[in-house]
C-alpha positions, 0 to 999 in steps of 0.5 A: 305576460308579466315576464314579457312586460318585464323583459320585453321579450321571452325565449320559448326554451326559458319559458318551457323550463320555468313553467315545466311545460313542453316547448310545443305547448309554449309555441301554441300558446305564443302563436295564439297570443300572436294571432290576438295581437297581444305579442309578436312572435319571433324566432325562438320566442316573442317580444312585446308589441310596440305601437307604430308612431307616425313618421315624417312621411305619413305626416307629409302625405297628410299635408299633401292630401290637404293641399290637393283638396283645397286645390280641387275645391278652388278648381270647382269654384272657378268652373262654377263661376264660369257656368254662371 
């Protein structure tokens, strides 16, 4: 994991040579770490998991949802007034 943190990527063949292990062993270990979300397996190795930041579309949806909720509350208020 130290090499992954330093280089932000690892190559299966390089790890196998450096650790004196088979490429199959490295692949199995990378698959296990990928399933635990510790890294992201890619063709020929693995890369660091990057956190996804919110993009403008996510923010837009949130603002739109708030507008819809306040509109719904206003409509409910108008219906309640008419019932009284």
